[in-house]
Phi, psi and omega in degrees: 000146177292153179277358180234132177298125182288349180268312187241347179090359178298153179243009180252125184230159173224147178278140182215163166243130186225167171277135183236130178254114177263129182232135172224112185060235181267004183253145181223154171229124176262125183241120179274152175057046179274126180288140177206174172243132187238136174295129183283348180265307188252347178087002178301137186250142177239135182238143175292146183299323181290330175293314180294321179297319180295318178298315179296319179293323177294320177302314182297318179296320178295316181295321182269002174085010178271354178214142178258139177291152178299322175200169181233148179240151168253123187240122176291148181231135179228145170271135185301324181298332178283333179287325184259349186258000000 
């Protein structure tokens, strides 16, 4: 990771664990407690390449049936124009 935030230019970061939503088309995988480094000024998050590769490979394994997800959620979806119109 760069020592400077590519979004705001800040140089102060902190290590965090966050929920990460991996999305491919209409399908999603929510991964809890993903390690990242976060800019303390703007909140931009940086992930190690091997962490993202693991999330992607787990998504593919779940999708092709070689791995079962720990749990499944039902999520309502709305288009913003319907909420305000």
